[in-house]
C-alpha positions, 0 to 999 in steps of 0.5 A, spaced: 530 825 761 528 833 762 523 834 767 519 841 767 522 842 775 529 841 772 527 846 767 525 850 772 530 850 776 536 850 770 532 857 768 532 860 776 539 858 777 541 861 770 536 868 771 541 873 772 545 871 767 539 871 763 536 878 765 542 881 764 544 879 757 536 881 755 537 889 758 545 889 755 541 886 748 535 892 749 541 897 751 545 896 745 538 896 740 536 903 743 543 906 743 543 905 735 537 908 734 538 914 737 546 914 735 544 912 728 541 918 723 534 917 721 533 918 713 527 920 709 525 919 702 522 923 698 518 920 692 516 924 684 513 921 678 515 923 671 510 921 665 513 921 658 508 923 653 508 923 646 509 931 645 512 935 640 518 932 640 516 926 636 515 930 630 521 934 628 521 939 622 527 939 618 530 945 616 531 944 609 525 940 607 521 946 611 522 952 605 521 947 599 513 945 602 514 939 607 510 940 613 515 935 618 517 929 619 516 923 623 521 920 628 519 913 628 522 911 634 520 907 640 517 909 646 521 905 651 528 909 648 525 915 650 523 913 657 530 910 658 534 915 655 530 920 659 532 916 666 539 916 664 538 924 663 535 925 670 540 921 673 547 924 670 551 929 672 549 934 669 542 934 673 546 933 680 550 940 678 544 943 676 540 941 682 547 944 687 547 950 684 539 951 684 538 948 692 545 950 694 551 945 695 552 949 703 545 946 704 547 940 701 553 939 705 550 942 712 552 937 718 544 934 720 547 929 724 552 928 730 556 924 726 556 929 721 558 933 726 564 929 728 567 928 722 566 935 721 570 937 727 575 932 725 576 935 718 577 942 722 582 939 725 586 937 719 591 942 717 589 945 711 592 944 704 597 950 702 598 949 694 592 950 690 592 949 683 595 955 679 588 958 676 585 957 684 585 961 690 584 958 696 577 960 697 575 958 690 578 952 691 574 951 697 568 952 693 570 948 688 571 941 693 564 943 697 560 944 690 563 936 688 562 933 695 555 936 694 554 934 686 557 927 690 551 927 695 546 928 691 548 923 686 548 918 691 542 920 694 538 920 687 535 913 684 531 914 678 527 908 677 527 906 669 521 901 668 522 896 663 514 897 660 511 903 661 511 911 660 512 913 668 519 914 671 519 914 679 524 918 682 526 918 690 531 922 694 534 919 700 537 923 705 538 925 712 532 930 711 525 930 709 525 938 706 531 937 703 529 931 700 523 934 697 528 940 695 532 935 690 526 931 688 523 937 685 530 941 683 531 934 679 524 935 675 524 942 674 531 942 672 530 937 667 525 940 663 529 945 661 535 940 660 530 936 655 529 942 651 536 945 650 538 937 649 533 936 644 533 943 640 536 946 634 537 952 635 540 957 629 538 951 624 532 955 622 536 961 621 542 957 617 537 955 612 
């Protein structure tokens, strides 16, 4: 039978082990919090509204007096398409060109700096593709790494029922996350015009 006196004596006899274990756990937790890089997030919202793209003008019908042709497609399909376009590689490439590959790949924590230091010790590649020089190859690799990071950090939430897309960038620096989120929304506007435009059709017909 366990009595209060036996319980107190058992704890007292192992007090040193209990204190050392607690201190070890606290030190490990604090060390992990200090060592692990901080993560930040930046959010943005894009509302998909019914605009001029919902009413297309047929170049062949315009000259015959017909004003326009209404495209009957669901708004949900349009929202899904826009979300897929925002998460595409094309948008990531445009974001890298706008923000800069050097800025995106810049080491920001001790883990990144250690990785960069280890890579600097490794022997450099001596053979490059015929059409690229050593500097062009290095710039291309840096750009590809930046594109990969942007696609990993970027998350586009597509609602099942609704017309608002949620864009979130989760990265190592708050201002960088904000710049990437804003660049995604800015670059999509021009990409949307290019994707839905029909340049030259009126002149052709």
